[in-house]
BAKE-819119 format. One record per residue: x, y, z of N, C-alpha, C in turn. Coordinates in Angstrom, 1 decimal, padded with zeros to 4 digits, always signed. Example, Ala and Ser with C-alpha at 12.3 -4.5 7.8 and 13.67 -1.06 7.14 Angstrom:
BEGIN
n_px|n_py|n_pz|ca_px|ca_py|ca_pz|c_px|c_py|c_pz
+013.2|-005.7|+007.8|+012.3|-004.5|+007.8|+013.2|-003.3|+007.8
+012.8|-002.2|+007.1|+013.7|-001.1|+007.1|+012.9|+000.0|+007.9
***
This chain:
BEGIN
n_px|n_py|n_pz|ca_px|ca_py|ca_pz|c_px|c_py|c_pz
+005.9|+009.0|-022.2|+005.9|+007.9|-021.9|+004.6|+007.2|-022.3
+004.0|+007.6|-023.3|+002.9|+007.1|-023.8|+003.1|+005.6|-024.3
+002.4|+004.6|-023.9|+002.5|+003.3|-024.5|+003.6|+002.4|-024.0
+004.5|+003.0|-023.0|+005.5|+002.1|-022.4|+005.3|+001.6|-021.3
+005.8|+000.4|-020.8|+005.5|-000.2|-019.6|+006.5|+000.5|-018.5
+006.1|+000.6|-017.3|+006.8|+001.3|-016.3|+007.1|+000.0|-015.1
+008.3|+000.1|-014.6|+008.7|-000.9|-013.8|+008.2|-000.3|-012.4
+007.6|-001.2|-011.7|+007.1|-000.8|-010.3|+008.2|-001.0|-009.3
+008.2|+000.0|-008.3|+009.3|+000.0|-007.3|+009.0|-001.2|-006.1
+007.8|-001.8|-006.3|+007.4|-003.0|-005.4|+006.7|-003.8|-006.4
+007.5|-004.5|-007.3|+006.9|-005.5|-008.3|+006.0|-006.6|-007.7
+006.5|-007.1|-006.3|+005.8|-008.1|-005.8|+004.4|-007.7|-005.2
+004.4|-006.3|-004.8|+003.1|-005.9|-004.1|+002.2|-005.4|-005.1
+002.7|-004.4|-005.9|+001.7|-003.8|-006.9|+002.4|-003.8|-008.4
+002.3|-004.8|-009.1|+002.9|-004.8|-010.4|+002.0|-003.9|-011.3
+002.9|-003.0|-012.2|+002.5|-002.0|-013.0|+002.9|-002.2|-014.4
+001.9|-002.6|-015.3|+002.3|-003.0|-016.7|+002.1|-001.8|-017.6
+001.0|-001.0|-017.4|+000.8|+000.0|-018.3|+000.0|+001.1|-017.6
+000.7|+002.5|-017.3|-000.1|+003.5|-016.7|-001.0|+004.3|-017.7
-000.8|+004.0|-018.8|-001.5|+005.0|-020.0|-003.0|+004.4|-020.1
-003.1|+003.1|-020.4|-004.4|+002.5|-020.5|-004.6|+001.3|-019.5
-005.2|+001.7|-018.4|-005.4|+000.4|-017.5|-006.3|-000.6|-018.0
-006.1|-001.9|-017.6|-007.0|-002.8|-018.0|-008.3|-002.9|-017.1
-009.3|-002.7|-017.8|-010.7|-002.6|-016.8|-011.1|-004.2|-016.9
-011.4|-004.5|-015.6|-012.1|-005.8|-015.5|-013.4|-005.8|-014.5
-014.5|-006.3|-014.8|-015.5|-006.3|-013.9|-015.3|-007.1|-012.9
-014.5|-008.3|-012.7|-014.2|-009.0|-011.6|-012.7|-009.1|-011.4
-012.3|-008.3|-010.7|-010.8|-008.3|-010.4|-010.3|-009.8|-010.0
-009.2|-010.3|-010.4|-008.7|-011.6|-010.0|-008.0|-011.4|-008.5
-007.3|-010.3|-008.3|-006.6|-010.1|-007.0|-007.2|-008.7|-006.3
-008.2|-008.7|-005.7|-008.8|-007.6|-005.2|-008.0|-006.9|-004.1
-007.9|-005.7|-004.0|-007.2|-004.9|-003.0|-008.1|-004.8|-001.7
-007.4|-005.3|-000.5|-008.2|-005.3|+000.7|-008.3|-003.9|+001.2
-009.4|-003.5|+002.0|-009.3|-002.2|+002.5|-009.7|-002.3|+004.0
-008.9|-001.5|+004.7|-009.0|-001.7|+006.3|-008.7|-000.1|+006.8
-009.6|+000.1|+007.8|-009.5|+001.5|+008.2|-008.2|+001.6|+009.2
-007.7|+002.8|+009.3|-006.4|+002.8|+010.1|-006.9|+002.7|+011.6
-008.1|+003.1|+011.9|-008.5|+002.9|+013.4|-008.6|+001.2|+013.7
-009.0|+000.5|+012.6|-008.9|-001.0|+012.9|-007.6|-001.4|+013.3
-006.3|-000.9|+012.4|-005.2|-001.2|+012.7|-004.7|-000.8|+014.0
-004.9|+000.4|+014.2|-004.1|+001.1|+015.3|-005.0|+000.9|+016.8
-006.2|+000.8|+016.6|-007.1|+000.7|+017.7|-006.9|+001.9|+018.5
-006.7|+001.9|+019.9|-006.7|+003.1|+020.7|-005.2|+003.7|+020.8
-004.2|+002.8|+020.2|-002.9|+003.3|+020.2|-002.7|+004.3|+019.0
-001.5|+005.0|+019.1|-001.2|+005.8|+018.0|-000.1|+005.2|+017.1
+000.3|+004.0|+017.5|+001.4|+003.4|+016.4|+001.3|+002.0|+016.7
+002.0|+001.3|+015.6|+002.1|-000.2|+015.7|+003.1|-000.7|+015.0
+003.7|-001.8|+015.1|+004.8|-002.4|+014.5|+004.3|-003.3|+013.5
+004.8|-003.2|+012.2|+004.6|-004.2|+011.2|+005.7|-005.0|+010.6
+005.8|-006.1|+010.9|+006.9|-007.0|+010.3|+006.6|-007.5|+008.9
+007.6|-007.0|+008.0|+007.5|-007.5|+006.7|+008.7|-008.0|+006.2
+008.7|-009.4|+005.8|+010.0|-010.1|+005.3|+011.2|-009.9|+006.2
+011.0|-009.9|+007.5|+012.1|-009.9|+008.4|+012.4|-008.5|+008.8
+011.8|-007.5|+008.3|+012.2|-006.0|+008.7|+010.9|-005.4|+009.4
+011.3|-004.6|+010.5|+010.2|-004.1|+011.1|+010.0|-002.7|+010.7
+008.6|-002.4|+010.6|+008.4|-000.9|+010.3|+007.3|-000.4|+011.3
+007.3|+000.9|+011.6|+006.6|+001.5|+012.7|+005.5|+002.4|+011.8
+004.1|+002.0|+012.0|+003.2|+002.9|+011.5|+002.6|+003.7|+012.6
+002.8|+005.0|+012.4|+002.4|+006.2|+013.4|+001.3|+007.1|+012.9
+000.4|+007.4|+013.7|-000.5|+008.4|+013.3|+000.0|+009.7|+014.1
-000.3|+010.8|+013.3|+000.3|+012.2|+013.9|-000.9|+012.7|+014.6
-000.8|+013.8|+015.3|-001.7|+014.6|+015.9|-002.5|+015.4|+014.7
-002.0|+015.5|+013.6|-002.8|+016.1|+012.5|-003.5|+015.2|+011.7
-003.7|+013.8|+012.1|-004.3|+012.8|+011.4|-003.6|+012.2|+010.2
-002.3|+012.4|+010.1|-001.5|+011.9|+008.9|-000.9|+010.6|+009.5
-000.6|+009.8|+008.5|+000.0|+008.4|+008.8|+001.5|+008.5|+008.3
+002.4|+007.9|+009.1|+003.9|+007.9|+008.9|+004.3|+006.6|+009.0
+004.9|+005.9|+008.0|+005.5|+004.6|+008.1|+007.0|+004.7|+008.0
+007.7|+004.2|+008.9|+009.3|+004.3|+009.1|+009.8|+003.0|+009.3
+011.0|+002.7|+008.9|+011.9|+001.4|+009.2|+012.3|+001.7|+010.6
***
């Protein structure tokens, strides 16, 4: 796959143009936001995320993993 473009499964969210040689930039034009799972979940173990008319459940397991389901 060297040198070929790859089509992203979520082109609106994370466009992928070239996986072999990523473009390096000192000032990203669209920086990725970072937030802790604790900030999202608070004291709860799950929350509902509405995305384009579809509801998803983000759940933290007892082992500390995150699961996102429709």
